[in-house]
C-alpha positions in Angstrom: 4.7 15.3 12.1 1.4 13.6 10.8 -1.0 11.8 13.0 -2.9 8.7 12.0 -5.9 10.6 10.5 -3.7 12.7 8.3 -1.6 9.9 7.2 -4.7 7.7 6.3 -6.2 10.7 4.5 -3.0 11.3 2.5 -2.7 7.6 1.7 -6.3 7.6 0.5 -5.5 10.5 -1.9 -2.5 8.7 -3.4 -4.5 5.5 -3.7 -7.2 7.3 -5.6 -4.6 8.5 -8.1 -3.2 5.0 -8.5 -6.7 3.6 -8.9 -7.5 6.2 -11.6 -4.4 5.4 -13.5 -5.0 1.7 -13.5 -8.5 2.2 -14.8 -7.3 4.5 -17.6 -4.7 1.9 -18.4 -7.4 -0.8 -18.5 -9.4 1.3 -21.0 -6.4 2.0 -23.2 -5.5 -1.7 -23.2 -9.0 -2.8 -24.1 -9.1 -0.3 -27.0 -5.9 -1.9 -28.4 -7.1 -5.4 -28.1 -7.4 -8.1 -25.5 -5.5 -7.0 -22.3 -3.6 -9.3 -20.2 -5.4 -10.6 -17.1 -3.0 -8.9 -14.7 -3.9 -5.7 -16.1 -7.6 -6.3 -16.0 -7.4 -7.1 -12.3 -4.8 -4.4 -11.4 -7.4 -1.8 -10.2 -8.7 -4.2 -7.5 -5.8 -3.9 -5.1 -6.0 0.0 -4.8 -9.8 -0.2 -4.8 -9.9 -2.5 -1.8 -7.4 -0.3 0.1 -9.6 2.7 -0.8 -12.6 0.9 0.6 -10.9 0.4 4.0 -9.4 3.9 4.2 -12.7 5.5 3.1 -14.7 3.5 5.7 -12.2 4.6 8.3 -12.6 8.3 7.3 -16.3 7.8 7.2 -16.6 6.5 10.8 -14.0 8.8 12.2 -16.3 11.8 12.9 -18.8 9.5 14.8 -16.2 8.0 17.0 -14.6 11.5 17.6 -18.1 12.9 18.7 -18.6 9.9 21.0 -15.2 10.4 22.6 -15.8 14.1 23.1 -19.2 13.5 24.7 -17.7 10.9 27.1 -14.9 13.2 28.2 -17.4 16.0 28.9 -19.6 13.8 31.1 -16.6 12.6 33.2 -16.0 14.7 36.3 -12.8 16.7 36.3 
C-alpha cells in the first residue's frame, strides 16, 4: 500500500513521461508543417501538474524535519 508521498512521486514520474512525449510530438508536428493549436498547447497540462507535484516534493523534507523537531521537544 502506497502512502501519499509515494503516490505523488509515482504520479510525478508518469507525468514527466507524458510531458516528454507531448514535447516530442510538438517537435515532430512542427517539422511536418504548422501544427494544430491543441497540439501546441498539449504540454501545458502535464507541465502545470509537474509544477505542483514537484513543489510538494521540494517542500516535503522541510516540513518533515519540522514535524520531527516538534515531536522531539514534546514531553513523553
